[in-house]
N, C-alpha and C positions, 0 to 999 in steps of 0.2 A: 412521385407525389400522388397522394390520394385525390380523386376527383371530388369536387364539391358541387353538387347540383341543388339538393334540397336537404334541409336539416330541420327536423321536428324534435326539439329537445327542451330541457329545463334551462331557463334563463336566470342567472343570479345577478341581483342588483349590487353594484359596487359604487356607491355615490361618493367617491373620493377623487378630487382633482389632483393633477400632477403626480400620478403614480409613476415613479421612475423605474428603470430596469433593475436597480438594486433592490427595490421593494418587491418586484416581481420574483426575482431570484438573487439572493445575496451572493456576492462574489466568492465567498468561502465554499460554496457548493458547485463552483464551476471547474472542478478538477477532473470530472469524468471525461472520458474520450468518446462516449456515446451519448445519445439523447435519452436513453431509457433511464428511468428512475428520478429524473429531475422534477417530475410532477409532485413528488412527496415534499419537496422544498418550496413549492410555489407559495408565495406570500408568507414565507417562513415566520417573519416577525409579527405578522398580523394573526396568523393561524395558531401559533404556539407560544406558550410562555417560556421563561428562561429554563425551565426543567423539561421542556419538550411536550408539555401537556396541552392538548387542544383547548383553545379559548372558545367557550360556548357562544360568545357574542359574534364571532366572525362568521359571515354568511356561508362560506364553503364548508364549515364544520357542522351545519344543520341540514336536516332533511327538509325538502327534497334536493337542496342545492349541492349536496355532496356529489351528485351525479350531473352537475351542470355541464352543458356543452356550449352554452352561450353566456357571455358576460356583458352586462349593460353597465358601462363605466361612465366616467365623467371626463372633462376636458383634459387634454394633454396627456393621455394615457400612453405609457411607454417612452416617456421623455428620459433624458439622461444619457449615460454612456452607451456606446455601441456594444450590444450584448445579444448575440443571436440566441444565447442560452435562455433569454427571457421568453422568446417565442417557443423554444423547445420545451421549457417547463410548462407553459400553458397547454401546448398540444399533448404533452405526455400526461398531464392531468386529465385531459379529455375535452378541453375547450377547443372548439373549431371555428368560433365566430366571436368577435368583440365589436360591440356597438358603442360609439362614443362621439362627442362633438368634434374632437380632434385627437391626433396621434403624433408622437414623436416621429420625425422624418426617417431616421435610421431604423427605428422599430418597425415602421410601416413597410420599409423596403425588405427587412428580414421576414416579416409576416408573409409578404407576397411570395418570396422565394421558398417558403416552407408550407404553403397551402392554408394559412390561417386567414380567413375572410375578415377584413376590417370594413365596417360600415360606418360612415360619417353621417350623423343626423344632427339637426339643431339642438341646442341645449334643452329647450322646452320639450321636444319630442323624446329625448333621452330620459328626461325626468319623468315623463308620462310612462315610458316603458319600465323604468325602475319602480315606479309605484305599482304598476300592474304585476311585475315580477315579484314584488315583495309580499304579495298574497299567494301563499303556497298553491292554492287551487287555480291561480292564474299564471303560474310560472312556466307552463308549457307553451312555447311559441314555435311558429313555423317560419323558417327563413328560406325563401325560394329565390335562389340566385338567378335562375333563368328568367323569371318574371320580374326580378328585383323588387320583391315584396316581402314584408314581415307581417304575419297574421298573428294576432293575439288569441288567447283561448276564448275571449268573449265575442269573437267575430270581427272586432276592429282590425284595421290594417293600415299600414303606412308603406309608401314606396321609398326606394333609395336608388342611388346610381353609383356605379364605380367605373373606373377607367376600363374602356372596352377591351384593351389588351389583357389587363389583369383578370377581367371577368372570363375571357376566353381561356386563359391559362388555368384558372381554377376549375372551370367547367370541364376542361379536357384533362386535368391533372398533369399539367406541364410545368416542370421546373425550368430553370434557365438553360440547362443543357438540352432538354427536350425541345424547348422553344427554338434554339439555334439549329438543332438537327432537322427541324421542319424545312430548313433551307439547304439541306445537304447537297442536293443536285446543283443548285446555283453556286454553292461554295466550290464544288468539284469542278464545274465549268470554269470558274474564275481561276482556280489553281492550275488547271490544265493550260490556260493561256499564259501563265507566268513562266 
């Protein structure tokens, strides 16, 4: 898993509540055996019309947001069915961080396992970040996981906190297997006693 220490990138505002995993990646695109290529189907129904033509009104189809690495979402992002492909589609597109007031529980667990940083902030703070990101010249923000700070282009900043174990795993780039292997010596000692 890729380490996440600090990310300075384009933030795209997505002021939609209850974005479920099927909206993130429709089930019909979950036939691949790898994670690569899923990003082109991210938000398929919002990004493209029935003929597959990009909708100009959707944020990720406009500059500078085509290169977004941060998504400023609304409440209950990633709700719905258990679908690790939703996290894979986001990361394959290039999204490394999602900021929202709340997340679906299973989605949050899948994000943690795949190195996608989720930041929970109050509704008002997310709305403020969305307003800032909606101005193209303000869309560049800095997410510092070590200091747990988000800095906007105008110099304003806001703090956040995440679970200490999740923070450490992201900073060190540890997936669940690597987290377990940190205890290899203790596991070996235990197995030797059995």
